[in-house]
PDB file of N, CA, C and O in Angstrom:
ATOM      1  N   MET A   1     -12.646   7.144  10.525  1.00  0.00           N
ATOM      2  CA  MET A   1     -12.541   5.915   9.827  1.00  0.00           C
ATOM      3  C   MET A   1     -11.349   5.138  10.406  1.00  0.00           C
ATOM      4  O   MET A   1     -10.263   5.673  10.626  1.00  0.00           O
ATOM      5  N   ARG A   2     -11.616   3.842  10.639  1.00  0.00           N
ATOM      6  CA  ARG A   2     -10.548   3.023  11.181  1.00  0.00           C
ATOM      7  C   ARG A   2      -9.715   2.379  10.046  1.00  0.00           C
ATOM      8  O   ARG A   2     -10.169   2.225   8.912  1.00  0.00           O
ATOM      9  N   LEU A   3      -8.523   2.028  10.404  1.00  0.00           N
ATOM     10  CA  LEU A   3      -7.581   1.475   9.400  1.00  0.00           C
ATOM     11  C   LEU A   3      -7.222   0.027   9.804  1.00  0.00           C
ATOM     12  O   LEU A   3      -6.882  -0.240  10.957  1.00  0.00           O
ATOM     13  N   ARG A   4      -7.302  -0.862   8.865  1.00  0.00           N
ATOM     14  CA  ARG A   4      -6.939  -2.266   9.065  1.00  0.00           C
ATOM     15  C   ARG A   4      -6.034  -2.728   7.907  1.00  0.00           C
ATOM     16  O   ARG A   4      -6.304  -2.407   6.750  1.00  0.00           O
ATOM     17  N   TRP A   5      -5.001  -3.451   8.202  1.00  0.00           N
ATOM     18  CA  TRP A   5      -4.145  -4.039   7.217  1.00  0.00           C
ATOM     19  C   TRP A   5      -4.510  -5.527   7.094  1.00  0.00           C
ATOM     20  O   TRP A   5      -4.632  -6.209   8.111  1.00  0.00           O
ATOM     21  N   THR A   6      -4.679  -6.020   5.917  1.00  0.00           N
ATOM     22  CA  THR A   6      -4.930  -7.479   5.716  1.00  0.00           C
ATOM     23  C   THR A   6      -3.570  -8.140   5.969  1.00  0.00           C
ATOM     24  O   THR A   6      -2.508  -7.523   5.888  1.00  0.00           O
ATOM     25  N   ALA A   7      -3.679  -9.457   6.286  1.00  0.00           N
ATOM     26  CA  ALA A   7      -2.452 -10.205   6.418  1.00  0.00           C
ATOM     27  C   ALA A   7      -1.618 -10.252   5.125  1.00  0.00           C
ATOM     28  O   ALA A   7      -0.389 -10.325   5.156  1.00  0.00           O
ATOM     29  N   THR A   8      -2.314 -10.206   4.023  1.00  0.00           N
ATOM     30  CA  THR A   8      -1.583 -10.202   2.747  1.00  0.00           C
ATOM     31  C   THR A   8      -0.796  -8.892   2.528  1.00  0.00           C
ATOM     32  O   THR A   8       0.338  -8.897   2.047  1.00  0.00           O
ATOM     33  N   ALA A   9      -1.448  -7.764   2.902  1.00  0.00           N
ATOM     34  CA  ALA A   9      -0.783  -6.481   2.783  1.00  0.00           C
ATOM     35  C   ALA A   9       0.413  -6.393   3.770  1.00  0.00           C
ATOM     36  O   ALA A   9       1.448  -5.820   3.431  1.00  0.00           O
ATOM     37  N   ALA A  10       0.269  -6.949   4.964  1.00  0.00           N
ATOM     38  CA  ALA A  10       1.372  -6.934   5.919  1.00  0.00           C
ATOM     39  C   ALA A  10       2.485  -7.800   5.406  1.00  0.00           C
ATOM     40  O   ALA A  10       3.653  -7.447   5.569  1.00  0.00           O
ATOM     41  N   ASP A  11       2.181  -8.902   4.802  1.00  0.00           N
ATOM     42  CA  ASP A  11       3.239  -9.762   4.141  1.00  0.00           C
ATOM     43  C   ASP A  11       3.949  -8.957   3.014  1.00  0.00           C
ATOM     44  O   ASP A  11       5.172  -8.967   2.876  1.00  0.00           O
ATOM     45  N   ASP A  12       3.121  -8.281   2.241  1.00  0.00           N
ATOM     46  CA  ASP A  12       3.687  -7.489   1.145  1.00  0.00           C
ATOM     47  C   ASP A  12       4.718  -6.510   1.674  1.00  0.00           C
ATOM     48  O   ASP A  12       5.815  -6.397   1.126  1.00  0.00           O
ATOM     49  N   LEU A  13       4.364  -5.792   2.757  1.00  0.00           N
ATOM     50  CA  LEU A  13       5.240  -4.794   3.391  1.00  0.00           C
ATOM     51  C   LEU A  13       6.499  -5.487   3.874  1.00  0.00           C
ATOM     52  O   LEU A  13       7.598  -4.968   3.674  1.00  0.00           O
ATOM     53  N   GLN A  14       6.370  -6.630   4.496  1.00  0.00           N
ATOM     54  CA  GLN A  14       7.545  -7.390   5.016  1.00  0.00           C
ATOM     55  C   GLN A  14       8.476  -7.775   3.856  1.00  0.00           C
ATOM     56  O   GLN A  14       9.696  -7.663   3.977  1.00  0.00           O
ATOM     57  N   HIS A  15       7.889  -8.237   2.714  1.00  0.00           N
ATOM     58  CA  HIS A  15       8.747  -8.622   1.582  1.00  0.00           C
ATOM     59  C   HIS A  15       9.433  -7.439   0.973  1.00  0.00           C
ATOM     60  O   HIS A  15      10.587  -7.540   0.556  1.00  0.00           O
ATOM     61  N   ILE A  16       8.745  -6.302   0.909  1.00  0.00           N
ATOM     62  CA  ILE A  16       9.336  -5.072   0.416  1.00  0.00           C
ATOM     63  C   ILE A  16      10.488  -4.651   1.394  1.00  0.00           C
ATOM     64  O   ILE A  16      11.574  -4.282   0.947  1.00  0.00           O
ATOM     65  N   ALA A  17      10.236  -4.714   2.696  1.00  0.00           N
ATOM     66  CA  ALA A  17      11.228  -4.326   3.658  1.00  0.00           C
ATOM     67  C   ALA A  17      12.475  -5.213   3.511  1.00  0.00           C
ATOM     68  O   ALA A  17      13.599  -4.712   3.486  1.00  0.00           O
ATOM     69  N   ASP A  18      12.265  -6.542   3.413  1.00  0.00           N
ATOM     70  CA  ASP A  18      13.398  -7.420   3.212  1.00  0.00           C
ATOM     71  C   ASP A  18      14.230  -7.085   2.001  1.00  0.00           C
ATOM     72  O   ASP A  18      15.460  -7.066   2.045  1.00  0.00           O
ATOM     73  N   TYR A  19      13.509  -6.814   0.893  1.00  0.00           N
ATOM     74  CA  TYR A  19      14.223  -6.450  -0.300  1.00  0.00           C
ATOM     75  C   TYR A  19      15.006  -5.147  -0.160  1.00  0.00           C
ATOM     76  O   TYR A  19      16.176  -5.068  -0.536  1.00  0.00           O
ATOM     77  N   LEU A  20      14.339  -4.121   0.390  1.00  0.00           N
ATOM     78  CA  LEU A  20      15.021  -2.857   0.560  1.00  0.00           C
ATOM     79  C   LEU A  20      16.241  -2.874   1.499  1.00  0.00           C
ATOM     80  O   LEU A  20      17.256  -2.228   1.242  1.00  0.00           O
ATOM     81  N   PHE A  21      16.105  -3.620   2.571  1.00  0.00           N
ATOM     82  CA  PHE A  21      17.273  -3.771   3.497  1.00  0.00           C
ATOM     83  C   PHE A  21      18.387  -4.484   2.800  1.00  0.00           C
ATOM     84  O   PHE A  21      19.553  -4.217   3.089  1.00  0.00           O
ATOM     85  N   GLU A  22      18.078  -5.401   1.872  1.00  0.00           N
ATOM     86  CA  GLU A  22      19.167  -6.093   1.157  1.00  0.00           C
ATOM     87  C   GLU A  22      19.772  -5.204   0.096  1.00  0.00           C
ATOM     88  O   GLU A  22      20.991  -5.217  -0.070  1.00  0.00           O
ATOM     89  N   LYS A  23      18.963  -4.412  -0.649  1.00  0.00           N
ATOM     90  CA  LYS A  23      19.481  -3.633  -1.769  1.00  0.00           C
ATOM     91  C   LYS A  23      19.928  -2.236  -1.366  1.00  0.00           C
ATOM     92  O   LYS A  23      20.944  -1.783  -1.894  1.00  0.00           O
ATOM     93  N   THR A  24      19.261  -1.522  -0.481  1.00  0.00           N
ATOM     94  CA  THR A  24      19.654  -0.248  -0.082  1.00  0.00           C
ATOM     95  C   THR A  24      19.477  -0.039   1.427  1.00  0.00           C
ATOM     96  O   THR A  24      18.586   0.683   1.875  1.00  0.00           O
ATOM     97  N   PRO A  25      20.327  -0.674   2.168  1.00  0.00           N
ATOM     98  CA  PRO A  25      20.138  -0.632   3.658  1.00  0.00           C
ATOM     99  C   PRO A  25      20.207   0.745   4.241  1.00  0.00           C
ATOM    100  O   PRO A  25      19.609   0.995   5.288  1.00  0.00           O
ATOM    101  N   GLU A  26      20.916   1.654   3.603  1.00  0.00           N
ATOM    102  CA  GLU A  26      21.047   3.031   4.134  1.00  0.00           C
ATOM    103  C   GLU A  26      19.744   3.840   3.965  1.00  0.00           C
ATOM    104  O   GLU A  26      19.531   4.817   4.682  1.00  0.00           O
ATOM    105  N   ASN A  27      18.895   3.447   3.040  1.00  0.00           N
ATOM    106  CA  ASN A  27      17.620   4.194   2.849  1.00  0.00           C
ATOM    107  C   ASN A  27      16.347   3.353   3.177  1.00  0.00           C
ATOM    108  O   ASN A  27      15.219   3.842   3.122  1.00  0.00           O
ATOM    109  N   ALA A  28      16.585   2.121   3.506  1.00  0.00           N
ATOM    110  CA  ALA A  28      15.439   1.200   3.689  1.00  0.00           C
ATOM    111  C   ALA A  28      14.449   1.679   4.741  1.00  0.00           C
ATOM    112  O   ALA A  28      13.248   1.702   4.474  1.00  0.00           O
ATOM    113  N   ALA A  29      14.904   2.056   5.907  1.00  0.00           N
ATOM    114  CA  ALA A  29      13.940   2.425   6.986  1.00  0.00           C
ATOM    115  C   ALA A  29      13.097   3.594   6.570  1.00  0.00           C
ATOM    116  O   ALA A  29      11.890   3.603   6.812  1.00  0.00           O
ATOM    117  N   GLN A  30      13.711   4.603   5.938  1.00  0.00           N
ATOM    118  CA  GLN A  30      12.993   5.772   5.492  1.00  0.00           C
ATOM    119  C   GLN A  30      11.928   5.453   4.421  1.00  0.00           C
ATOM    120  O   GLN A  30      10.828   6.005   4.426  1.00  0.00           O
ATOM    121  N   LEU A  31      12.303   4.532   3.498  1.00  0.00           N
ATOM    122  CA  LEU A  31      11.368   4.192   2.433  1.00  0.00           C
ATOM    123  C   LEU A  31      10.216   3.366   2.996  1.00  0.00           C
ATOM    124  O   LEU A  31       9.064   3.586   2.622  1.00  0.00           O
ATOM    125  N   ILE A  32      10.497   2.450   3.860  1.00  0.00           N
ATOM    126  CA  ILE A  32       9.441   1.618   4.472  1.00  0.00           C
ATOM    127  C   ILE A  32       8.468   2.493   5.268  1.00  0.00           C
ATOM    128  O   ILE A  32       7.252   2.312   5.199  1.00  0.00           O
ATOM    129  N   ARG A  33       9.023   3.443   6.023  1.00  0.00           N
ATOM    130  CA  ARG A  33       8.147   4.350   6.766  1.00  0.00           C
ATOM    131  C   ARG A  33       7.253   5.141   5.847  1.00  0.00           C
ATOM    132  O   ARG A  33       6.097   5.381   6.197  1.00  0.00           O
ATOM    133  N   LYS A  34       7.736   5.571   4.662  1.00  0.00           N
ATOM    134  CA  LYS A  34       6.934   6.273   3.725  1.00  0.00           C
ATOM    135  C   LYS A  34       5.746   5.358   3.216  1.00  0.00           C
ATOM    136  O   LYS A  34       4.608   5.813   3.101  1.00  0.00           O
ATOM    137  N   ILE A  35       6.042   4.144   2.940  1.00  0.00           N
ATOM    138  CA  ILE A  35       5.006   3.190   2.537  1.00  0.00           C
ATOM    139  C   ILE A  35       3.993   2.953   3.708  1.00  0.00           C
ATOM    140  O   ILE A  35       2.778   2.984   3.513  1.00  0.00           O
ATOM    141  N   TYR A  36       4.524   2.727   4.872  1.00  0.00           N
ATOM    142  CA  TYR A  36       3.661   2.415   6.025  1.00  0.00           C
ATOM    143  C   TYR A  36       2.759   3.605   6.398  1.00  0.00           C
ATOM    144  O   TYR A  36       1.626   3.410   6.839  1.00  0.00           O
ATOM    145  N   ASP A  37       3.248   4.801   6.226  1.00  0.00           N
ATOM    146  CA  ASP A  37       2.488   6.030   6.570  1.00  0.00           C
ATOM    147  C   ASP A  37       1.485   6.467   5.512  1.00  0.00           C
ATOM    148  O   ASP A  37       0.582   7.251   5.806  1.00  0.00           O
ATOM    149  N   ALA A  38       1.631   5.963   4.265  1.00  0.00           N
ATOM    150  CA  ALA A  38       0.751   6.400   3.158  1.00  0.00           C
ATOM    151  C   ALA A  38      -0.755   6.256   3.491  1.00  0.00           C
ATOM    152  O   ALA A  38      -1.518   7.170   3.177  1.00  0.00           O
ATOM    153  N   PRO A  39      -1.200   5.176   4.097  1.00  0.00           N
ATOM    154  CA  PRO A  39      -2.625   5.047   4.336  1.00  0.00           C
ATOM    155  C   PRO A  39      -3.232   6.130   5.264  1.00  0.00           C
ATOM    156  O   PRO A  39      -4.451   6.301   5.278  1.00  0.00           O
ATOM    157  N   SER A  40      -2.419   6.844   6.020  1.00  0.00           N
ATOM    158  CA  SER A  40      -2.917   7.858   6.928  1.00  0.00           C
ATOM    159  C   SER A  40      -3.730   8.900   6.142  1.00  0.00           C
ATOM    160  O   SER A  40      -4.773   9.371   6.594  1.00  0.00           O
ATOM    161  N   LYS A  41      -3.207   9.248   4.928  1.00  0.00           N
ATOM    162  CA  LYS A  41      -3.934  10.201   4.052  1.00  0.00           C
ATOM    163  C   LYS A  41      -5.294   9.699   3.667  1.00  0.00           C
ATOM    164  O   LYS A  41      -6.251  10.467   3.571  1.00  0.00           O
ATOM    165  N   LEU A  42      -5.380   8.377   3.442  1.00  0.00           N
ATOM    166  CA  LEU A  42      -6.633   7.764   2.979  1.00  0.00           C
ATOM    167  C   LEU A  42      -7.709   7.744   4.090  1.00  0.00           C
ATOM    168  O   LEU A  42      -8.902   7.715   3.790  1.00  0.00           O
ATOM    169  N   LYS A  43      -7.303   7.760   5.325  1.00  0.00           N
ATOM    170  CA  LYS A  43      -8.334   7.792   6.420  1.00  0.00           C
ATOM    171  C   LYS A  43      -9.106   9.121   6.327  1.00  0.00           C
ATOM    172  O   LYS A  43     -10.296   9.167   6.640  1.00  0.00           O
ATOM    173  N   GLU A  44      -8.456  10.158   5.915  1.00  0.00           N
ATOM    174  CA  GLU A  44      -9.146  11.473   5.796  1.00  0.00           C
ATOM    175  C   GLU A  44      -9.735  11.635   4.441  1.00  0.00           C
ATOM    176  O   GLU A  44     -10.788  12.260   4.315  1.00  0.00           O
ATOM    177  N   PHE A  45      -9.114  11.104   3.399  1.00  0.00           N
ATOM    178  CA  PHE A  45      -9.562  11.259   1.989  1.00  0.00           C
ATOM    179  C   PHE A  45      -9.617   9.881   1.350  1.00  0.00           C
ATOM    180  O   PHE A  45      -8.733   9.547   0.560  1.00  0.00           O
ATOM    181  N   PRO A  46     -10.639   9.054   1.666  1.00  0.00           N
ATOM    182  CA  PRO A  46     -10.710   7.702   1.171  1.00  0.00           C
ATOM    183  C   PRO A  46     -10.815   7.542  -0.332  1.00  0.00           C
ATOM    184  O   PRO A  46     -10.536   6.467  -0.863  1.00  0.00           O
ATOM    185  N   ASN A  47     -11.207   8.577  -1.008  1.00  0.00           N
ATOM    186  CA  ASN A  47     -11.288   8.526  -2.488  1.00  0.00           C
ATOM    187  C   ASN A  47     -10.035   8.986  -3.181  1.00  0.00           C
ATOM    188  O   ASN A  47     -10.046   9.150  -4.401  1.00  0.00           O
ATOM    189  N   LEU A  48      -8.965   9.199  -2.468  1.00  0.00           N
ATOM    190  CA  LEU A  48      -7.687   9.556  -3.045  1.00  0.00           C
ATOM    191  C   LEU A  48      -7.207   8.444  -3.906  1.00  0.00           C
ATOM    192  O   LEU A  48      -7.463   7.275  -3.617  1.00  0.00           O
ATOM    193  N   GLY A  49      -6.529   8.771  -4.936  1.00  0.00           N
ATOM    194  CA  GLY A  49      -6.024   7.758  -5.831  1.00  0.00           C
ATOM    195  C   GLY A  49      -6.976   7.491  -7.026  1.00  0.00           C
ATOM    196  O   GLY A  49      -7.812   8.319  -7.388  1.00  0.00           O
ATOM    197  N   ARG A  50      -6.802   6.313  -7.601  1.00  0.00           N
ATOM    198  CA  ARG A  50      -7.589   5.979  -8.845  1.00  0.00           C
ATOM    199  C   ARG A  50      -8.482   4.759  -8.539  1.00  0.00           C
ATOM    200  O   ARG A  50      -8.236   4.050  -7.564  1.00  0.00           O
ATOM    201  N   SER A  51      -9.456   4.524  -9.318  1.00  0.00           N
ATOM    202  CA  SER A  51     -10.285   3.315  -9.233  1.00  0.00           C
ATOM    203  C   SER A  51      -9.375   2.117  -9.442  1.00  0.00           C
ATOM    204  O   SER A  51      -8.485   2.130 -10.293  1.00  0.00           O
ATOM    205  N   GLY A  52      -9.612   1.099  -8.662  1.00  0.00           N
ATOM    206  CA  GLY A  52      -8.746  -0.054  -8.729  1.00  0.00           C
ATOM    207  C   GLY A  52      -9.075  -1.013  -9.849  1.00  0.00           C
ATOM    208  O   GLY A  52     -10.181  -0.970 -10.389  1.00  0.00           O
ATOM    209  N   LYS A  53      -8.141  -1.881 -10.214  1.00  0.00           N
ATOM    210  CA  LYS A  53      -8.365  -2.818 -11.260  1.00  0.00           C
ATOM    211  C   LYS A  53      -9.309  -3.984 -10.799  1.00  0.00           C
ATOM    212  O   LYS A  53      -9.895  -4.689 -11.620  1.00  0.00           O
ATOM    213  N   LYS A  54      -9.416  -4.135  -9.558  1.00  0.00           N
ATOM    214  CA  LYS A  54     -10.347  -5.120  -8.952  1.00  0.00           C
ATOM    215  C   LYS A  54     -11.529  -4.335  -8.407  1.00  0.00           C
ATOM    216  O   LYS A  54     -11.362  -3.337  -7.706  1.00  0.00           O
ATOM    217  N   GLN A  55     -12.752  -4.813  -8.749  1.00  0.00           N
ATOM    218  CA  GLN A  55     -13.957  -4.096  -8.394  1.00  0.00           C
ATOM    219  C   GLN A  55     -14.018  -3.808  -6.845  1.00  0.00           C
ATOM    220  O   GLN A  55     -13.723  -4.673  -6.020  1.00  0.00           O
ATOM    221  N   GLY A  56     -14.399  -2.606  -6.526  1.00  0.00           N
ATOM    222  CA  GLY A  56     -14.506  -2.221  -5.130  1.00  0.00           C
ATOM    223  C   GLY A  56     -13.243  -1.730  -4.482  1.00  0.00           C
ATOM    224  O   GLY A  56     -13.246  -1.381  -3.302  1.00  0.00           O
ATOM    225  N   THR A  57     -12.126  -1.695  -5.256  1.00  0.00           N
ATOM    226  CA  THR A  57     -10.880  -1.228  -4.655  1.00  0.00           C
ATOM    227  C   THR A  57     -10.451   0.114  -5.290  1.00  0.00           C
ATOM    228  O   THR A  57     -10.987   0.554  -6.307  1.00  0.00           O
ATOM    229  N   ARG A  58      -9.482   0.718  -4.646  1.00  0.00           N
ATOM    230  CA  ARG A  58      -8.875   1.949  -5.100  1.00  0.00           C
ATOM    231  C   ARG A  58      -7.367   1.691  -5.042  1.00  0.00           C
ATOM    232  O   ARG A  58      -6.893   0.840  -4.289  1.00  0.00           O
ATOM    233  N   GLU A  59      -6.633   2.445  -5.853  1.00  0.00           N
ATOM    234  CA  GLU A  59      -5.149   2.297  -5.879  1.00  0.00           C
ATOM    235  C   GLU A  59      -4.488   3.688  -5.705  1.00  0.00           C
ATOM    236  O   GLU A  59      -4.797   4.653  -6.404  1.00  0.00           O
ATOM    237  N   LEU A  60      -3.608   3.721  -4.778  1.00  0.00           N
ATOM    238  CA  LEU A  60      -2.871   4.937  -4.502  1.00  0.00           C
ATOM    239  C   LEU A  60      -1.418   4.735  -4.859  1.00  0.00           C
ATOM    240  O   LEU A  60      -0.726   3.903  -4.273  1.00  0.00           O
ATOM    241  N   LEU A  61      -0.944   5.543  -5.873  1.00  0.00           N
ATOM    242  CA  LEU A  61       0.456   5.481  -6.247  1.00  0.00           C
ATOM    243  C   LEU A  61       1.312   6.132  -5.147  1.00  0.00           C
ATOM    244  O   LEU A  61       0.868   7.045  -4.450  1.00  0.00           O
ATOM    245  N   LEU A  62       2.510   5.651  -5.018  1.00  0.00           N
ATOM    246  CA  LEU A  62       3.409   6.135  -3.975  1.00  0.00           C
ATOM    247  C   LEU A  62       4.673   6.694  -4.518  1.00  0.00           C
ATOM    248  O   LEU A  62       5.756   6.240  -4.148  1.00  0.00           O
ATOM    249  N   PRO A  63       4.577   7.717  -5.433  1.00  0.00           N
ATOM    250  CA  PRO A  63       5.787   8.250  -6.015  1.00  0.00           C
ATOM    251  C   PRO A  63       6.664   8.939  -5.006  1.00  0.00           C
ATOM    252  O   PRO A  63       6.137   9.539  -4.069  1.00  0.00           O
ATOM    253  N   PRO A  64       7.979   8.889  -5.141  1.00  0.00           N
ATOM    254  CA  PRO A  64       8.741   8.416  -6.271  1.00  0.00           C
ATOM    255  C   PRO A  64       9.015   6.878  -6.216  1.00  0.00           C
ATOM    256  O   PRO A  64       9.776   6.338  -7.019  1.00  0.00           O
ATOM    257  N   LEU A  65       8.365   6.206  -5.240  1.00  0.00           N
ATOM    258  CA  LEU A  65       8.538   4.774  -5.139  1.00  0.00           C
ATOM    259  C   LEU A  65       7.705   4.040  -6.154  1.00  0.00           C
ATOM    260  O   LEU A  65       6.651   4.540  -6.548  1.00  0.00           O
ATOM    261  N   PRO A  66       8.133   2.865  -6.597  1.00  0.00           N
ATOM    262  CA  PRO A  66       7.433   2.120  -7.624  1.00  0.00           C
ATOM    263  C   PRO A  66       6.312   1.208  -7.066  1.00  0.00           C
ATOM    264  O   PRO A  66       6.096   0.103  -7.562  1.00  0.00           O
ATOM    265  N   TYR A  67       5.612   1.693  -6.034  1.00  0.00           N
ATOM    266  CA  TYR A  67       4.647   0.841  -5.359  1.00  0.00           C
ATOM    267  C   TYR A  67       3.257   1.455  -5.439  1.00  0.00           C
ATOM    268  O   TYR A  67       3.086   2.673  -5.500  1.00  0.00           O
ATOM    269  N   VAL A  68       2.242   0.536  -5.437  1.00  0.00           N
ATOM    270  CA  VAL A  68       0.844   0.895  -5.515  1.00  0.00           C
ATOM    271  C   VAL A  68       0.179   0.286  -4.240  1.00  0.00           C
ATOM    272  O   VAL A  68       0.299  -0.910  -3.975  1.00  0.00           O
ATOM    273  N   LEU A  69      -0.492   1.110  -3.503  1.00  0.00           N
ATOM    274  CA  LEU A  69      -1.231   0.641  -2.332  1.00  0.00           C
ATOM    275  C   LEU A  69      -2.694   0.412  -2.742  1.00  0.00           C
ATOM    276  O   LEU A  69      -3.369   1.331  -3.205  1.00  0.00           O
ATOM    277  N   VAL A  70      -3.157  -0.791  -2.568  1.00  0.00           N
ATOM    278  CA  VAL A  70      -4.585  -1.158  -2.911  1.00  0.00           C
ATOM    279  C   VAL A  70      -5.404  -1.169  -1.671  1.00  0.00           C
ATOM    280  O   VAL A  70      -5.061  -1.835  -0.694  1.00  0.00           O
ATOM    281  N   ASP A  71      -6.506  -0.426  -1.692  1.00  0.00           N
ATOM    282  CA  ASP A  71      -7.334  -0.324  -0.499  1.00  0.00           C
ATOM    283  C   ASP A  71      -8.818  -0.521  -0.911  1.00  0.00           C
ATOM    284  O   ASP A  71      -9.213  -0.465  -2.076  1.00  0.00           O
ATOM    285  N   LYS A  72      -9.592  -0.758   0.174  1.00  0.00           N
ATOM    286  CA  LYS A  72     -11.052  -0.967   0.035  1.00  0.00           C
ATOM    287  C   LYS A  72     -11.716  -0.493   1.324  1.00  0.00           C
ATOM    288  O   LYS A  72     -11.255  -0.800   2.423  1.00  0.00           O
ATOM    289  N   VAL A  73     -12.807   0.260   1.173  1.00  0.00           N
ATOM    290  CA  VAL A  73     -13.525   0.756   2.259  1.00  0.00           C
ATOM    291  C   VAL A  73     -14.793  -0.070   2.464  1.00  0.00           C
ATOM    292  O   VAL A  73     -15.528  -0.287   1.501  1.00  0.00           O
ATOM    293  N   ALA A  74     -15.074  -0.533   3.669  1.00  0.00           N
ATOM    294  CA  ALA A  74     -16.227  -1.292   4.011  1.00  0.00           C
ATOM    295  C   ALA A  74     -16.593  -1.076   5.452  1.00  0.00           C
ATOM    296  O   ALA A  74     -15.785  -1.285   6.357  1.00  0.00           O
ATOM    297  N   ASP A  75     -17.813  -0.658   5.651  1.00  0.00           N
ATOM    298  CA  ASP A  75     -18.379  -0.409   7.024  1.00  0.00           C
ATOM    299  C   ASP A  75     -17.491   0.568   7.812  1.00  0.00           C
ATOM    300  O   ASP A  75     -17.157   0.331   8.973  1.00  0.00           O
ATOM    301  N   ASP A  76     -17.130   1.637   7.169  1.00  0.00           N
ATOM    302  CA  ASP A  76     -16.330   2.699   7.803  1.00  0.00           C
ATOM    303  C   ASP A  76     -14.950   2.200   8.286  1.00  0.00           C
ATOM    304  O   ASP A  76     -14.357   2.751   9.213  1.00  0.00           O
ATOM    305  N   ILE A  77     -14.468   1.135   7.619  1.00  0.00           N
ATOM    306  CA  ILE A  77     -13.116   0.648   7.864  1.00  0.00           C
ATOM    307  C   ILE A  77     -12.353   0.687   6.592  1.00  0.00           C
ATOM    308  O   ILE A  77     -12.832   0.154   5.591  1.00  0.00           O
ATOM    309  N   LEU A  78     -11.216   1.273   6.559  1.00  0.00           N
ATOM    310  CA  LEU A  78     -10.309   1.325   5.436  1.00  0.00           C
ATOM    311  C   LEU A  78      -9.374   0.127   5.503  1.00  0.00           C
ATOM    312  O   LEU A  78      -8.505   0.075   6.374  1.00  0.00           O
ATOM    313  N   HIS A  79      -9.535  -0.847   4.594  1.00  0.00           N
ATOM    314  CA  HIS A  79      -8.760  -2.002   4.553  1.00  0.00           C
ATOM    315  C   HIS A  79      -7.614  -1.839   3.535  1.00  0.00           C
ATOM    316  O   HIS A  79      -7.854  -1.589   2.353  1.00  0.00           O
ATOM    317  N   ILE A  80      -6.372  -1.984   4.013  1.00  0.00           N
ATOM    318  CA  ILE A  80      -5.215  -2.011   3.102  1.00  0.00           C
ATOM    319  C   ILE A  80      -5.125  -3.452   2.646  1.00  0.00           C
ATOM    320  O   ILE A  80      -4.812  -4.359   3.417  1.00  0.00           O
ATOM    321  N   VAL A  81      -5.421  -3.640   1.318  1.00  0.00           N
ATOM    322  CA  VAL A  81      -5.498  -4.998   0.747  1.00  0.00           C
ATOM    323  C   VAL A  81      -4.183  -5.544   0.297  1.00  0.00           C
ATOM    324  O   VAL A  81      -3.836  -6.682   0.615  1.00  0.00           O
ATOM    325  N   ARG A  82      -3.426  -4.737  -0.454  1.00  0.00           N
ATOM    326  CA  ARG A  82      -2.134  -5.157  -1.015  1.00  0.00           C
ATOM    327  C   ARG A  82      -1.223  -3.965  -1.126  1.00  0.00           C
ATOM    328  O   ARG A  82      -1.676  -2.820  -1.126  1.00  0.00           O
ATOM    329  N   ILE A  83       0.087  -4.239  -1.221  1.00  0.00           N
ATOM    330  CA  ILE A  83       1.041  -3.247  -1.630  1.00  0.00           C
ATOM    331  C   ILE A  83       1.841  -3.940  -2.726  1.00  0.00           C
ATOM    332  O   ILE A  83       2.523  -4.938  -2.491  1.00  0.00           O
ATOM    333  N   LEU A  84       1.739  -3.395  -3.904  1.00  0.00           N
ATOM    334  CA  LEU A  84       2.259  -4.076  -5.083  1.00  0.00           C
ATOM    335  C   LEU A  84       3.366  -3.220  -5.719  1.00  0.00           C
ATOM    336  O   LEU A  84       3.332  -1.995  -5.598  1.00  0.00           O
ATOM    337  N   HIS A  85       4.301  -3.812  -6.363  1.00  0.00           N
ATOM    338  CA  HIS A  85       5.201  -3.124  -7.267  1.00  0.00           C
ATOM    339  C   HIS A  85       4.453  -2.774  -8.480  1.00  0.00           C
ATOM    340  O   HIS A  85       3.646  -3.579  -8.945  1.00  0.00           O
ATOM    341  N   SER A  86       4.661  -1.636  -9.025  1.00  0.00           N
ATOM    342  CA  SER A  86       3.853  -1.194 -10.208  1.00  0.00           C
ATOM    343  C   SER A  86       3.985  -2.081 -11.413  1.00  0.00           C
ATOM    344  O   SER A  86       3.138  -2.047 -12.305  1.00  0.00           O
ATOM    345  N   ALA A  87       5.027  -2.873 -11.457  1.00  0.00           N
ATOM    346  CA  ALA A  87       5.191  -3.772 -12.574  1.00  0.00           C
ATOM    347  C   ALA A  87       4.503  -5.139 -12.379  1.00  0.00           C
ATOM    348  O   ALA A  87       4.479  -5.950 -13.305  1.00  0.00           O
ATOM    349  N   GLN A  88       3.937  -5.401 -11.169  1.00  0.00           N
ATOM    350  CA  GLN A  88       3.236  -6.616 -10.919  1.00  0.00           C
ATOM    351  C   GLN A  88       1.878  -6.657 -11.580  1.00  0.00           C
ATOM    352  O   GLN A  88       1.193  -5.644 -11.722  1.00  0.00           O
ATOM    353  N   ASP A  89       1.508  -7.870 -11.982  1.00  0.00           N
ATOM    354  CA  ASP A  89       0.149  -8.093 -12.516  1.00  0.00           C
ATOM    355  C   ASP A  89      -0.848  -7.993 -11.374  1.00  0.00           C
ATOM    356  O   ASP A  89      -0.608  -8.546 -10.300  1.00  0.00           O
ATOM    357  N   TRP A  90      -1.941  -7.313 -11.579  1.00  0.00           N
ATOM    358  CA  TRP A  90      -2.982  -7.177 -10.584  1.00  0.00           C
ATOM    359  C   TRP A  90      -4.260  -6.984 -11.301  1.00  0.00           C
ATOM    360  O   TRP A  90      -4.267  -6.182 -12.235  1.00  0.00           O
ATOM    361  N   PRO A  91      -5.362  -7.625 -10.980  1.00  0.00           N
ATOM    362  CA  PRO A  91      -5.521  -8.551  -9.843  1.00  0.00           C
ATOM    363  C   PRO A  91      -5.019  -9.941 -10.200  1.00  0.00           C
ATOM    364  O   PRO A  91      -4.864 -10.313 -11.364  1.00  0.00           O
ATOM    365  N   LEU A  92      -4.784 -10.662  -9.161  1.00  0.00           N
ATOM    366  CA  LEU A  92      -4.245 -12.025  -9.328  1.00  0.00           C
ATOM    367  C   LEU A  92      -5.392 -13.039  -9.123  1.00  0.00           C
ATOM    368  O   LEU A  92      -5.172 -14.247  -9.216  1.00  0.00           O
TER     369      LEU A  92
END
């Protein structure tokens, strides 16, 4: 299964990175790497996580981080749709 990040998900990751480097620069790189690497598990186990709030999506929690990775599988491609803070309203 191939992995693709949507532009929105890439923007989400950039905003999270900006925030983490501002608030916890000593841990930011490690935390961002954890978020970025999370989809690798989904390539092997695409049904990991829970059913998404938006039809056709799944949501993978990223504990101990407060983020949710939203994905969708279509035509043997795993699309990373969003990376949201667990307190954010979704879907928008």
